[in-house]
C-alpha positions in Angstrom: 14.3 -45.0 7.5 12.1 -43.9 10.4 13.8 -43.8 13.8 12.4 -46.1 16.5 13.2 -45.5 20.2 15.2 -42.8 21.8 13.8 -39.9 23.7 10.1 -38.9 23.3 9.4 -35.7 21.3 6.3 -33.5 21.5 3.1 -35.4 21.5 1.0 -35.6 18.3 -2.4 -34.1 18.7 -5.5 -35.4 16.9 -8.4 -33.1 17.8 -10.3 -31.7 14.8 -8.5 -28.6 13.4 -10.5 -25.6 12.3 -10.0 -24.9 8.5 -8.8 -28.5 8.0 -9.9 -28.4 4.3 -8.1 -25.2 3.4 -4.7 -24.8 1.8 -2.3 -24.7 4.8 0.7 -22.3 4.2 3.4 -20.7 6.3 2.0 -17.2 6.7 -0.7 -14.8 5.6 1.3 -12.7 3.2 2.2 -15.9 1.3 -1.4 -16.9 1.2 -1.9 -13.7 -0.7 1.1 -14.3 -2.9 -0.3 -17.7 -3.7 -3.5 -16.1 -4.9 -1.8 -13.3 -6.8 0.0 -16.0 -8.8 -3.0 -18.3 -9.2 -5.4 -15.5 -10.2 -2.8 -13.6 -12.2 -3.8 -10.5 -10.4 -2.5 -7.3 -12.1 -3.5 -4.8 -9.5 -4.9 -5.0 -6.0 -7.0 -2.3 -4.3 -5.9 -2.3 -0.6 -7.4 -0.4 2.4 -5.2 2.3 3.9 -5.8 0.7 7.3 -3.4 -2.2 6.7 0.0 -3.5 7.7 2.9 -3.8 5.3 2.6 -7.5 5.0 -0.1 -7.0 2.3 1.6 -4.3 0.4 4.9 -6.1 0.8 3.4 -9.2 -0.8 2.3 -7.2 -3.8 5.7 -5.6 -4.2 7.5 -8.9 -4.0 5.1 -10.5 -6.6 5.4 -7.4 -8.9 1.7 -6.6 -8.5 0.5 -3.0 -8.7 -1.7 -1.7 -5.8 -3.7 1.3 -4.9 -4.6 2.3 -1.4 -8.3 3.1 -0.8 -9.9 5.1 2.0 -11.7 3.5 5.0 -14.4 5.2 7.1 -15.3 4.9 10.7 -17.6 2.0 9.6 -14.5 0.2 8.2 -16.1 0.1 4.7 -14.5 1.7 1.6 -15.0 5.5 1.8 -14.5 6.2 -1.9 -15.8 4.9 -5.2 -13.8 1.9 -6.6 -14.1 0.6 -10.1 -12.2 -2.5 -10.8 -10.5 -2.8 -14.2 -9.5 -6.0 -15.9 -7.2 -8.1 -13.7 -7.9 -6.0 -10.7 -9.2 -7.2 -7.3 -10.5 -5.7 -4.1 -8.8 -6.7 -0.9 -11.3 -6.4 2.0 -10.4 -6.8 5.6 -13.1 -7.9 8.1 -11.9 -5.6 10.9 -12.7 -6.9 14.4 -15.3 -9.4 13.0 -17.7 -6.5 12.2 -19.1 -8.0 9.0 -21.1 -11.2 8.9 -21.3 -13.3 5.8 -24.4 -11.6 4.5 -22.7 -8.2 4.5 -19.6 -9.7 2.9 -21.7 -11.4 0.3 -23.2 -8.0 -0.6 -19.7 -6.6 -1.1 -18.7 -9.6 -3.3 -21.8 -9.1 -5.4 -21.0 -5.4 -5.8 -17.4 -5.7 -6.8 -17.2 -9.3 -8.1 -13.5 -10.0 -7.6 -12.8 -9.8 -3.9 -10.2 -11.3 -1.5 -11.5 -11.4 2.0 -9.0 -11.1 4.8 -10.3 -12.9 7.9 -7.2 -12.4 10.0 -9.3 -10.8 12.7 -12.2 -13.2 12.4 -10.8 -16.7 12.6 -14.0 -18.4 13.6 -16.1 -17.0 10.8 -16.6 -19.6 8.0 -15.7 -18.6 4.4 -18.3 -17.8 1.8 -18.4 -20.6 -0.8 -16.4 -19.6 -3.9 -14.9 -16.5 -2.3 -11.1 -16.3 -1.9 -10.5 -16.0 1.9 -7.4 -15.8 4.1 -6.9 -16.7 7.7 -3.8 -16.3 9.8 -3.1 -18.2 13.0 -0.6 -16.2 15.1 -3.1 -13.6 16.1 -5.3 -16.2 17.8 -3.0 -19.0 19.0 0.4 -19.7 20.5 2.1 -20.7 17.2 5.0 -19.0 15.4 3.4 -19.0 11.9 0.7 -20.5 9.8 -2.1 -19.4 7.5 -5.1 -20.9 5.7 -6.4 -20.1 2.2 -9.7 -21.0 0.7 -9.9 -20.7 -3.1 -11.0 -22.6 -6.1 -8.0 -21.3 -8.1 -5.4 -23.7 -9.1 -1.6 -23.2 -8.9 0.5 -25.9 -10.4 3.6 -25.4 -8.2 5.2 -27.5 -5.6 6.2 -25.7 -2.4 8.6 -26.9 0.4 7.3 -27.4 3.9 8.2 -24.9 6.5 10.0 -25.7 9.8 9.1 -23.8 13.0 11.1 -25.4 15.8 13.9 -22.8 15.8 11.3 -19.9 16.2 9.3 -21.3 19.1 11.6 -20.1 21.9 9.7 -16.8 22.5 6.4 -18.7 22.9 7.9 -21.2 25.3 9.6 -18.5 27.2 6.5 -16.4 27.7 4.6 -19.5 28.9 6.9 -19.7 31.9 8.1 -16.1 32.3 7.0 -12.6 31.2 6.2 -11.2 27.8 8.8 -8.4 28.1 11.7 -10.9 28.5 11.0 -12.3 25.1 9.5 -9.4 23.2 12.7 -9.0 21.1 12.4 -12.6 19.9 8.8 -12.0 19.1 9.6 -9.0 17.0 12.4 -10.9 15.3 9.9 -13.6 14.4 7.6 -11.0 12.8 10.5 -9.7 10.8 11.3 -13.2 9.5 8.4 -13.4 7.1 8.9 -10.7 4.5 11.9 -12.6 2.9 10.3 -16.0 3.2 9.0 -17.7 0.0 5.7 -19.6 -0.1 5.9 -22.7 1.9 3.5 -25.3 3.2 2.6 -25.0 6.9 5.1 -26.7 9.2 4.4 -30.0 10.8 4.9 -28.5 14.2 2.4 -25.7 13.7 -0.2 -28.1 12.2 0.3 -30.4 15.2 -0.3 -27.6 17.7 -3.4 -26.5 15.9 -4.7 -30.0 16.2 -4.5 -29.7 20.0 -6.9 -26.8 20.4 -10.4 -26.9 21.8 -11.8 -24.3 19.3 -15.3 -24.1 20.7 -13.9 -23.3 24.2 -11.6 -20.7 22.8 -14.4 -19.0 20.8 -16.7 -19.0 23.8 -14.1 -17.4 26.1 -13.3 -14.7 23.6 -16.9 -13.9 23.0 -17.7 -13.7 26.7 -14.7 -11.4 27.4 -15.8 -9.2 24.5 -19.3 -9.0 25.9 -18.0 -8.1 29.4 -16.0 -5.2 28.0 -18.8 -4.0 25.6 -21.4 -3.9 28.4 -19.2 -1.4 30.2 -17.5 0.5 27.4 -20.0 0.5 24.6 -21.4 3.9 25.6 -17.9 5.5 25.7 -16.8 3.9 22.4 -16.3 6.2 19.4 -17.1 3.1 17.3 -20.6 1.8 16.8 -20.4 -1.9 17.5 -23.1 -4.4 16.9 -24.3 -6.9 19.6 -22.5 -9.6 17.6 -19.4 -10.3 19.7 -16.1 -10.2 17.9 -13.4 -12.8 18.7 -10.2 -10.9 18.0 -9.9 -7.9 20.3 -12.3 -5.3 21.6 -11.8 -2.1 19.6 -12.2 0.9 21.9 -11.9 4.2 20.1 -11.2 7.2 22.4 -10.1 10.7 21.4 -6.9 10.3 23.4 -6.3 6.6 22.8 -2.6 7.1 22.0 -2.0 8.6 25.5 -4.1 6.0 27.2 -2.1 3.2 25.4 1.1 4.5 27.0 -0.4 4.7 30.5 -1.8 1.2 30.2 1.6 -0.1 29.2 3.0 1.3 32.4 0.4 -0.8 34.2 1.5 -3.9 32.3 -1.5 -4.0 30.0 0.0 -4.1 26.5 -2.2 -2.7 23.8 -0.8 -2.9 20.3 -0.9 -0.3 17.5 -2.1 -2.5 14.7 -1.3 -0.4 11.6 1.8 1.7 12.2 2.4 2.0 8.5 -0.7 4.2 8.2 1.2 7.1 9.9 3.4 7.2 6.8 0.6 6.9 4.3 -1.9 9.4 5.8 -1.9 12.8 7.4 -2.9 13.4 11.0 -6.4 14.7 10.0 -7.3 11.7 7.9 -9.7 9.1 9.2 -7.4 6.2 8.9 -4.6 8.0 10.9 -7.1 8.7 13.7 -8.3 5.1 13.7 -4.8 3.7 13.8 -3.6 6.1 16.5 -6.6 6.0 18.8 -8.2 2.6 18.6 -7.2 0.5 21.7 -7.5 -3.1 20.7 -8.2 -4.6 24.2 -7.1 -8.2 24.7 -10.0 -10.7 25.1 -8.3 -14.0 24.2 -8.5 -17.4 25.8 -5.8 -16.7 28.4 -8.2 -14.4 30.3 -11.4 -14.4 32.2 -13.9 -12.0 33.9 -11.3 -10.9 36.6 -8.8 -9.9 33.9 -11.5 -8.0 32.0 -12.4 -6.2 35.3 -8.8 -5.3 35.8 -8.7 -3.7 32.4 -11.9 -1.8 33.2 -10.5 -0.7 36.6 -7.3 0.6 35.0 -9.2 2.5 32.4 -11.3 4.1 35.1 -8.2 5.3 36.9 -6.7 7.1 33.8 
């Protein structure tokens, strides 16, 4: 029986939610697990430039995988031939690839899963299995979307997020460093989690976002940085603005990351597992170590981008 009265809870939001028509799940690794089961994938070809959430999903589902090389253009750097039951896992790093280029990749390999974790605003190609994750873009503790025409006749429980929101609420009123441990604990929560439907709390928060505003802010911040840093960047970036982070590749990126942290500019190392998979001279090692993913998200504006530029200039 529904409760009536009592204290008022969080408001329910009704704005249109991006990816409304997709399968809404609790996390990206479980979107992949969902696909592995539905497609009966025997083996997955995964780029070396990846986090352990993807390889971990394969291990948990009992699916074999092979790591393939990635060049400075973020495309496969080796010849890949897919056997029966094998699929290619392709990551759209930093929104570098528009749908025409992804479509060419799909036509070449046939069985492709597209990871759009770093390109939330790019629509999926019709008929192409595509994953999106929410935590990299918005203040939510979990959540992922999956586009696929595959069918999986299983019922999954609904996730609950309320006990894992404290680090987000804390950072809203205080500093990131005070709640970093809780943030890390939340990241460590997902490997053991089964496939679940997206929580009502996460879905509600995603219904409260002005997506066009967020996209515009991220693209403008990207453009501000690119106008100043494009000539110094070891990566060749197109004029098409990305919406995740601005990837700045410098020869001494690892050292600069530490110095920026001392100035309270926190730059992540996105693929730390690469350091165990690759040697120091390999391309993927150099990319993981020296790319500085500069923040461009909706919390910031031109003055914040100028501060990043000023601090880089002082180093």
